[in-house]
C-alpha positions as CSV (number, residue, x, y, z in Angstrom):
1,M,0.0,0.0,0.0
2,H,1.5,3.3,-1.1
3,E,0.3,6.4,0.7
4,T,0.0,9.7,-1.0
5,N,-1.5,13.1,-0.2
6,N,-5.2,13.4,-1.0
7,P,-5.8,14.8,-4.5
8,P,-7.8,18.0,-5.1
9,L,-11.6,17.4,-5.0
10,S,-11.9,18.4,-8.7
11,E,-9.7,15.4,-9.6
12,V,-11.6,13.0,-7.3
13,C,-14.9,13.9,-8.9
14,A,-13.5,13.0,-12.3
15,W,-12.8,9.5,-11.2
16,Q,-15.3,6.7,-11.3
17,A,-15.6,5.7,-7.7
18,R,-17.7,3.6,-5.4
19,E,-17.7,2.9,-1.7
20,Y,-16.6,-0.5,-0.4
21,T,-16.3,-2.0,3.0
22,V,-12.8,-2.6,4.4
23,R,-12.8,-6.1,5.6
24,H,-9.4,-5.8,7.3
25,L,-6.6,-3.3,7.6
26,C,-3.1,-4.3,8.8
27,Q,-1.1,-1.1,9.3
28,R,2.1,-3.0,10.1
29,E,2.1,-5.0,6.9
30,K,0.4,-2.2,4.9
31,L,-2.2,-4.6,3.8
32,L,-5.8,-3.6,3.0
33,T,-8.5,-6.3,2.4
34,V,-11.6,-5.4,0.5
35,D,-14.1,-8.1,-0.7
36,F,-16.0,-7.6,-3.9
37,V,-19.1,-9.4,-5.1
38,L,-19.2,-9.7,-8.8
39,H,-22.3,-8.7,-10.7
40,A,-23.1,-8.5,-14.4
41,R,-21.8,-4.9,-14.7
42,G,-20.3,-2.1,-12.7
43,I,-17.1,-0.2,-11.9
44,A,-15.5,-2.8,-9.6
45,E,-16.5,-5.6,-11.9
46,S,-14.9,-4.0,-15.0
47,W,-11.7,-3.3,-13.0
48,L,-11.6,-6.7,-11.4
49,R,-12.0,-8.6,-14.6
50,S,-9.0,-6.7,-16.2
51,A,-6.8,-6.0,-13.2
52,V,-3.3,-7.3,-13.1
53,V,-0.6,-7.2,-10.4
54,G,0.8,-3.7,-10.3
55,D,-2.4,-1.9,-11.4
56,H,-3.2,1.2,-9.3
57,L,-6.2,1.5,-7.1
58,G,-7.1,4.9,-5.5
59,I,-8.2,4.9,-1.9
60,I,-9.7,8.1,-0.5
61,G,-10.6,6.9,3.0
62,T,-13.8,6.5,4.9
63,R,-16.8,8.6,4.1
64,M,-19.7,6.8,5.8
65,S,-18.1,3.8,7.5
66,R,-19.7,3.4,10.9
67,E,-19.1,1.2,13.8
68,L,-22.3,-0.4,15.1
69,P,-23.3,0.7,18.5
70,E,-22.5,-1.8,21.2
71,Q,-25.9,-3.3,21.8
72,P,-26.9,-6.6,23.5
73,H,-29.0,-7.7,20.5
74,I,-28.1,-6.9,16.8
75,L,-30.1,-8.0,13.8
76,A,-28.3,-7.8,10.4
77,I,-29.9,-8.5,7.1
78,G,-28.3,-8.2,3.7
79,D,-28.1,-9.7,0.2
80,A,-25.0,-10.9,-1.6
81,T,-23.7,-7.3,-2.1
82,A,-23.7,-6.9,1.7
83,L,-21.6,-10.0,2.4
84,P,-18.3,-8.0,2.9
85,A,-19.9,-5.6,5.4
86,L,-21.7,-8.5,7.2
87,A,-18.4,-10.4,7.4
88,R,-16.8,-7.4,8.9
89,L,-19.7,-7.2,11.4
90,V,-19.2,-10.9,12.4
91,N,-15.5,-10.2,12.9
92,S,-15.9,-7.0,14.9
93,T,-19.0,-7.5,17.1
94,P,-18.0,-7.8,20.7
95,E,-18.6,-11.3,22.3
96,S,-21.0,-9.6,24.7
97,S,-23.5,-8.9,21.9
98,C,-25.9,-11.5,20.3
99,L,-25.7,-11.1,16.6
100,R,-28.4,-12.5,14.4
101,I,-27.7,-12.4,10.7
102,F,-30.0,-13.2,7.7
103,L,-28.1,-13.5,4.4
104,L,-30.4,-13.3,1.4
105,A,-27.8,-15.0,-0.8
106,D,-26.8,-18.4,-2.2
107,Q,-24.9,-20.2,0.5
108,E,-23.5,-22.9,-1.8
109,S,-21.7,-20.3,-4.0
110,L,-20.9,-17.6,-1.4
111,G,-20.9,-19.2,2.0
112,R,-17.5,-20.9,1.9
113,S,-15.5,-17.9,3.0
114,F,-18.1,-16.3,5.2
115,P,-16.8,-16.1,8.8
116,S,-18.5,-17.6,11.9
117,S,-18.5,-16.6,15.5
118,N,-19.7,-18.0,18.8
119,N,-22.1,-15.0,19.3
120,A,-23.4,-15.0,15.7
121,D,-26.5,-16.9,14.6
122,I,-26.3,-17.0,10.8
123,T,-29.2,-18.0,8.6
124,W,-28.9,-18.2,4.8
125,V,-32.2,-17.4,2.9
126,D,-32.6,-18.6,-0.7
127,P,-32.7,-15.4,-2.8
128,L,-34.6,-17.1,-5.6
129,R,-37.6,-18.2,-3.5
130,D,-39.3,-15.1,-2.3
131,P,-36.6,-14.1,0.2
132,I,-38.8,-11.4,2.0
133,S,-41.5,-13.9,2.8
134,Q,-38.9,-16.4,4.0
135,L,-37.3,-13.7,6.2
136,M,-40.6,-12.6,7.7
137,Q,-41.5,-16.2,8.5
138,L,-38.2,-16.7,10.2
139,L,-38.7,-13.5,12.2
140,D,-42.2,-14.5,13.1
141,D,-41.0,-17.9,14.3
142,S,-38.3,-16.3,16.5
143,P,-39.3,-12.8,17.6
144,L,-36.8,-10.0,18.1
145,Q,-35.5,-9.3,21.6
146,H,-36.6,-6.0,23.2
147,G,-34.1,-3.3,22.3
148,T,-32.8,-5.0,19.2
149,W,-30.7,-2.8,16.9
150,A,-30.9,-3.5,13.2
151,W,-28.6,-3.1,10.2
152,I,-30.0,-3.7,6.7
153,A,-28.2,-3.4,3.3
154,G,-28.8,-4.6,-0.3
155,E,-31.1,-3.9,-3.1
156,A,-32.8,-0.5,-2.3
157,S,-36.5,-1.6,-2.7
158,Q,-35.9,-4.8,-0.7
159,V,-34.1,-2.8,2.0
160,G,-37.0,-0.4,2.2
161,M,-39.6,-3.2,2.4
162,I,-37.6,-5.0,5.2
163,R,-37.3,-1.8,7.2
164,R,-41.1,-1.1,6.9
165,L,-41.9,-4.7,8.0
166,L,-39.5,-4.5,11.0
167,V,-41.2,-1.2,12.0
168,D,-44.8,-2.2,11.3
169,D,-44.9,-5.9,12.0
170,H,-42.1,-6.3,14.6
171,F,-42.4,-2.9,16.3
172,L,-38.8,-2.0,16.0
173,E,-38.2,1.8,16.5
174,K,-37.1,3.6,13.3
175,E,-34.2,5.1,15.2
176,R,-32.8,1.6,15.9
177,I,-32.5,0.7,12.2
178,H,-29.5,1.6,10.0
179,F,-30.4,0.9,6.4
180,T,-28.5,1.3,3.1
181,G,-29.6,0.6,-0.5
182,Y,-26.4,-0.6,-2.2
183,W,-28.0,-0.9,-5.6
184,K,-31.3,-0.7,-7.5
185,L,-32.8,-3.4,-9.7
186,N,-32.3,-2.6,-13.4
187,T,-30.2,0.5,-12.6
188,P,-26.4,0.9,-12.8
189,A,-24.6,0.8,-9.4
190,I,-25.6,3.6,-7.0
191,H,-23.4,2.9,-4.0
């Protein structure tokens, strides 16, 4: 990792850029790990498919990265695009918190490298078989603990629908939900 001074904002705006979750940063070894989920198209996909050792990658630093508040009960829901952030969550959640994760993604193709933890209950939800209905049934079968804090990320309309269901059907306070639409169906990358 080679550090340089930040370029002027006018140069930054000319770049094609997206935000990605840092999975791990080792200052001593100057090693930055970022996971990417490949889609049919997008900035990262184009770069990844043609990248070779020695290619440059600009890193500007964090803009929105947030640590989750330390809470006794955390619910995290995400699709395949949220896997890197969810993996970071598994690795960084304190042992004192109970972490419940629902992955709306294909476990067979994506689950091999997903981390586990003693305090994390991880459930894979088939994304091709009405994942929202499956998710709501799972939540109905095992209600949320009082004071649960939620994190949701993935396709924007699904994220909005899940948030509304958590508020309306599971009585989670809006202030206790962090949600991010990483992408929109039939739209180029937005995140």
